[in-house]
C-alpha positions as CSV (number, residue, x, y, z in Angstrom):
1,M,3.3,-3.3,65.9
2,R,4.8,-6.2,64.6
3,L,3.4,-8.1,61.1
4,S,3.7,-11.4,59.4
5,T,3.2,-9.6,56.0
6,R,6.1,-8.7,54.6
7,N,5.4,-7.1,51.5
8,Q,5.3,-3.9,53.2
9,L,5.3,-0.7,51.0
10,T,5.2,2.9,52.3
11,G,3.6,5.9,50.7
12,T,1.6,8.9,50.9
13,I,-2.7,8.9,50.4
14,A,-3.3,10.6,47.7
15,D,-7.0,10.5,47.2
16,V,-9.5,8.8,49.2
17,D,-13.5,8.2,47.8
18,V,-15.6,7.0,50.5
19,G,-18.9,5.8,49.0
20,A,-22.0,4.1,50.8
21,V,-20.3,0.9,51.3
22,M,-17.0,0.7,50.4
23,A,-14.1,3.2,50.0
24,V,-11.5,3.3,47.1
25,V,-8.0,4.2,48.6
26,K,-5.2,5.5,46.1
27,I,-1.5,5.6,47.8
28,R,1.2,6.9,45.8
29,L,4.6,4.4,47.2
30,D,7.5,7.0,48.0
31,G,10.4,7.0,45.4
32,G,8.3,7.1,42.6
33,D,5.0,7.8,40.4
34,Q,3.7,4.4,41.4
35,V,0.1,4.2,42.9
36,I,-1.7,1.7,44.7
37,T,-5.3,1.5,45.0
38,S,-7.0,-0.2,47.5
39,S,-10.5,-1.3,48.0
40,V,-11.5,-0.8,52.1
41,T,-15.2,-0.8,53.9
42,R,-16.3,2.7,54.6
43,D,-16.2,1.8,58.0
44,A,-12.4,0.9,57.8
45,A,-11.7,3.7,56.2
46,L,-13.3,6.0,58.5
47,D,-12.0,4.3,61.6
48,L,-8.5,5.1,60.4
49,D,-9.8,8.5,59.7
50,L,-8.0,8.5,56.1
51,K,-6.7,11.9,55.0
52,V,-4.7,12.9,51.5
53,G,-1.7,13.5,52.7
54,Q,-1.2,11.5,55.0
55,P,1.9,9.2,55.6
56,A,0.5,5.3,55.1
57,T,1.7,2.1,54.9
58,V,0.5,-0.9,52.0
59,F,0.5,-4.2,53.5
60,I,0.1,-7.0,50.3
61,K,-0.6,-10.9,51.2
62,S,-1.7,-12.9,48.6
63,T,-1.7,-16.5,47.4
64,E,-2.3,-15.2,44.1
65,V,-1.7,-12.4,41.9
66,T,-3.2,-12.2,38.0
67,I,-2.4,-10.1,34.9
68,G,-3.8,-10.1,31.8
69,V,-2.9,-8.7,28.3
70,E,-3.8,-8.9,24.9
């Protein structure tokens, strides 16, 4: 598979919480304790057959990243 997305992070699925409409997937990145959390549709999670312990790649393509602090 070839993609135009340049921000690609590899890791392992740490948790999959499938709800009625959406699924929340946590991926622990390789080489550390950082975790990326993604919300995907329930259908997408089921189609991909996401399982804890499965290797995965996170693709990030965004025109804006917002950070807030107090």
